[in-house]
N, C-alpha and C positions, 0 to 999 in steps of 0.2 A: 204140549210143551215137552222139550227135551230136558230131562231132570236126572241128575246123578245123586245117589244116596250113598254116603260113605259110612260104613259101620253097620253090620248086620246083627247087632244085639237086639234086645226087645224093642227099643224105640225105633231103630232103623227098619226092622222087619215090619213093624206096624205101619209106619209112614209109607214105606215102599208099597205095601199092600194096598193102602188107600189110594195112592197115586196111580198105581197100575190099574186098579179097578175103574178109574176114570179115563182110561185110555191115553194117559200120558206115556211118552217113550221114556222108560225108566232103566237106568243102568245102576246096578248095585256093585259096590266095591268093598272088599274086606281082605285082610291078610290071611284069614282062616278059611281054607277050602271047604271044610265041613259046614261052616256057617253059610257059605255061599250056596252050596248044593242044597242044603235044607230049605233056604229061602227060594231058590230058583225053582224047586219042585212045586211050590205052592202058589207062585205068581208068574205072570207073563212079563218077565224082565230079562235084560242081558246082564250076565255076571262077569266080573273082572277081578282076578286075584291080584292083590298088591297093597302096599302101604298108601293110605289115602293122602298122607301129607307129602308124598314124594311127587316132585314135578314130573318125573318119568311116568309114574302111574296116572297122573292127571292128564298128561298128554295122550297116553294110550286110551284113556276114557273120553278123549276129545272134549275136554272141559272148555276149550275155546268156543265150542258150538253150543254149550249148554245155556238154556234159559235160566236154570236154577241149579245150584249145587248145595246139598244139605249134608253137613258133616256132624254125625251123631255117634262117634265111637265113645268108649269109656275114658279116653284120654283128652283132657281139656286142651292141652297145648297142641296135640295132633289135630284136633278139630279146627282150632284157630289157624294153624299153619295150612291145613288143607283148604279152608275157605279163602284165606288170603292168597294162596298159590293159584287157586282156580280163578279168582278175580283178576290176578295179574296176567293170566293167560288169555283172558277175554270173556269169562263167564259173565252173563248179564247181572245175575243176582246170586248172593251166597248167604247161607245161614250156618251158624255154628252153635252147637250145644256145649254148655259148660256146667259143671256141677258145683263149682265154688263161687261164692258171691264176691270173692276178691277181684274178679274180672269186671264186675258191674258197678255202676255208680247209682246208688239209690235202691229202693225196695220194690221196684216194679217187676223184676225178673226178666226184663227185656231191655236191650240196649241197641240203639240204631247207629250204624256207621261207626263201628269200632275197628280201627286199623284197616279201614277199607272193606270190612265185612258188613254186609247190609243189615243183618239182624243176628244178635247173639241172644240166646234164650237160656235161662237157668231153671230147669224143672223143679229143683228143690224149693226155690223161692216161690214159683208159680203154684206148686202144690201146697205150700204153706198158706198162700192166699186163699186157695180153694177150701182148705180145711177151716180157715178162720171164718169163711162165709157160712159154713155149717154150724159153727158155734153161734154166730149171730142169728141164724135161722133155726132156732132151737128145736122146734117141733116138725120141721120139714126135712125131707130126704135131700132136697136139692133146691137152690134158689138162684135165679139169674135175673139180671136187669138188662133192658134194651131201650133203644130210642132215647138216649140221654136220661135214663132213669125214669122215664114216663110210663114204661111198661114193665111189669114184673111177672116172672114165671116161678111158680112153686110146685114142687113134687111132693105129694102127700101119700103116706102109706095107709090104706084102709084096712087096718088090722083089728077093727072093731065092727060089731054088727050095727052099722049105720043104716039109716032109712034109704039111702041111695043104693045099697047093695041089692042086686037082683033086678034093678030097674034099667030100662032102656034109656039111652041118653036123651032121646026126644021127649021122654016123659019127665025129665029132671029139670026143675025150674031153678037154674043157676042164678046167682046174684047178678044184677045189672052190670054190663060192661066186663063180663068174664066169660071164659069158654074152657071146657075140658078139651084140650087140643090133642092129647095123646094118652095112652094107657100103657104102662109097663106091666106085663104079665109073665111071670116066670122067666125073666130075662129077655123077653121078646117085646119089641116096641110096636104098638098098634096105633095107627092113625084111624080113629073110629068114625063110623057113620052113625046116624041117628038110631039105627036099629041094634047097635052094639050094646051089650049089657055091662054093668059094673059088677064085678065079682069080689067076694071077700079075698083079702090079701093082694088085691090090685094096688098098684101105685099110679095115681092120676096126676098128670101134668096140667095144671090150670094156669092160664094166662089172662091178664086183664090190666086195666088201668091200675097204677100203683096204689091209688087211694081206695080201690075196690077190693084189694087183697084181704084186708081185715074182715070184710063180709064173707069172703071165701073161707077164711079160717073159722068164723062163727058157723058157717053152713056145715062144714065138715067136723066141727067140734075139736079143731086142732089149732091151738095158739102157738106161734113160733117167735113172737117178739118179746124181748125184755124179760125172759124167764131164766136164762142161764146166768148163774152167779159164780159157781165154782167150776174151774176147769183144771183137769190134771193131765199132763202131757208126759208120756213115756218116750224118751229118746231126745237127747239134746244135740243131735247132729244138725246138719244144715236145714232139714225140714222142720224139726221141732223148734229150732232157733227162729226160723222164718215165721212159724205160727205165732210165736210170742211177739215178734216184731210187728206182725200184722194186727195183733190184738191190743197193742199199746194204745192207751187212751180210753179203752173200754173200761167200764166199771165192773171188773172181774177179779176174783181171787184165783191166781194162777200158781200151780205147783208144777215144777219140772223135775223129772226123775231121770238119772243117767248112771250107768255103772262105772264110767270112767271118771276117776277122781280129778284128773287134770282138766278134763272138759268141764266138770262141775265148777272148778275154781274159776275157769274162764267165764262161764255163764253167770256165776254169782257176781263177778266183777263187772260184767258187761250189761246185764239186764237189771233194771230197777223194778222194785215192787213185785218181784217174783221169788217164791220160795224154791230153792234148788236143793234137791235131796240126792245124795250119792247112795244108790241102792239098786236092787234088782226088781224091776216092775212086775215080774212074774212070781215074786215072793209075797205070799198072802200077808205076812207080818208087815212088810213095807206098805202094802196097800191099806192095811188097817191103821198104820201110823199116820198116813196122810188123810184118814177119814174118807175112804172111798165111798162109803154109804151116803155121804152128803154131796157127792159129785154130780153135777148136772151133765157135763160132757167129759168123757174120758177119751183121750186121743193116743193111739199107739202108733208112733212114727219112727220106729227103729229101722235105720237104713240096712238093707240087705238082711232082713230078718222077718220074712213073711210069717214063718211059724210062730215066732215070738209075738208078732203083732196080733195074730189071730188068737193065740192062747191068752195073752194079757187082756185083749178086748173082751173075750168071753168071761174070763175070771172077774174082770171089773164089773161086768153086767151082773154076774151071779152074786157079787158082793154088794150090789145096791146102786151102782152108777146108773143114771137114768138113760143116757145115750152114749153109745160107743162108736167111735170112728177109727178105722184102721187103714194103714197104708198097705197097698198091694201092688207089686210090679205087674202081676198077671191078673188083669180085670176079668179074665174068664172065670175066676173063682168068685166073682161078686155075688152071683145068685146063691152059691153054696154058703158063703159067709153069712148072707142075710137069712138064709134058712136056719143057720145055726144060732142066730140071735144078734148078729152085728147090725147096727143101724145104718151105717154108711161106709162105703169103701172109696178111697181116693187112689188113683193110679197116676204116678208121675208120667208114665208112658202116654196115657191118654191126654194128660194136660199138655205135654209137649206136642203131641199130634194136633191138638186143637189149635195151638198157637201157629204151628207151621201151616196148617190148612187155611187158616185165616189169611196168612201172608200169601200163599199160593193163589188164593182166589181174590186177592185185592182188586178193587175196582168198584163196580156197583155193589158187590157183596161186602157189607160192612163187617160182618162177623159170621163165624161158623162155630156151632157148638155140637160136638159129637156126643151122642147118647148111646148107652148100652152097647159098648164095644162096636160101634159103627152101625148098629141096627136102625138107628134113627139119627136125624140131624135137625138142628134149628138154624135156619138161614135168616140173617138180617140183611135185607136188600133194599137199596134205593131204586125207586122206579123211574127210569129215564122217560122224558116227555114223549118220545117216539115209540116206546115199547107197546106191544100188543095188550099188555095188562092194563094200560092206562085208559081211563075215561070210557070204559065199556063195562056194562053190568057183569058181575062175576058169573052169573048163571048162564051167560052166553059164551063163556070162554072155554068150556069143557076142561075145567081144572083137573089135572091128572089124579087118578085114583092113587091113594097112598100119600097124599099131601093135603094140607089144609092151611088156610091163612088164619093165623091166630090173632093178629092185631095189625092195625094200620095207624101210624103216627105221622101227622102232618101239621102244618101251621095252625090249623083250626082245632087241634087236639088229637085225642086217641079214640079210635072206634074199633069195636069188634064187629067185623063186617058180616052182612047177610048177602044172600044171592042177588038182591036188587041193588046193592051198593056198588059204587065205582071206586077205583083207586086213583087218587089225585097224582098228578105228575110231581116228581121229586119227593114224594112221601116215603117214609121208611116202613117196609113191610116185613113182619115177622112170620116165617113160614115153618111149619113142622112137616118133615118129609122123610120118606124112606130113601135109601141110596138109589133104588131102582127108579123112583119118580123124579129125582133131583134134576136130571137133565131137561126133562119136559118143563119143569118149573122154571129153570134158568132161561129156556128159550122164550118163555112168555115175557121175561124181563129184558131180553136183548134189545138194545137200541137199534132202530132201523137206520140203515145208511142213507144219507141224503143223495138224491138223484141229481 
């Protein structure tokens, strides 16, 4: 595909890097020559200096030939203008990033066909949704659902000396209809074979029928449902506000802390059943006042304040919070944060990249979930009737190394497939893969052309 990415901030560089690695023809646009040169040195792209919202710049970038234009600068209006301008010149599809919910209708963080722009995404709202999932999945590092909520994935940290530690996967008797599909070890995503061992401090990604996940929790001794009662959120900006909105209706005691008195007034008038505190979340006396020792989940979501988020997250843990979730624009720090004691890290950059990659791969690919800074991916793919993967035993397909089928959901239910099983036509298949193996996987699902 011919793709133009406008804006070489953290989000733009990340997305351009993903797309270039997939051999798309990528042109990057930014008014800052230093940002362009830094990005151009690290990826195979063509760079163009200029204002992305300018029709002159869009014409120079040949937007009329583009299959997709993605505008992700730090200026909401410039992004909408660039996407609208590219569309008017003839670009097939356009995406714009906005940081304010004022441009969106509803709480999904996504808006289709706004002023002719095909997709508008709001990372703060999407990040708020991701954080709220972590609150609901109290004992897990990560939870995701697939196949219309018939399949669930949970990521569990093995920070205790459990009986599975030191065992090979082939010797572990997992609960029925579940599978250890991947292992996160020191920031590296491993798609394991039966001979791989589980080590202490690994994070295992387990997939299975949604009704079987409680058995997985019992097996690993980690409950994650129904235990979070008290949540404290530092930061009442767009992300903190979105977290509260996502958790509305849950039986939770929520406290929101922010330093800005005017913002606190707005929050207290807008949000019901939420205690709003005007104060400094890195001040121990403030944390003592809100009884941090009784907190189940502490969320530090201060915009543009990674140091504050890390410091407050560590302080909350030290003072008794059971789980600490922090916001980080640079997910490269995730492993370091976790080594320091942070339980989960959410990156708006990765959240935005996930949504954009899902859109780029629309078709038989239902969704794409990026794992560990792109070291792994989860593909949810519908199997076309004429694809090679269909109606042939998996053991005969030479499934690529570095990929594994986690689950198959069809009209007859959900199965965790074995080598002798076949994939029914039009079923939904959830696959764990490394970026290196993804293309081989996608070839297996490619529909054959009629003769």
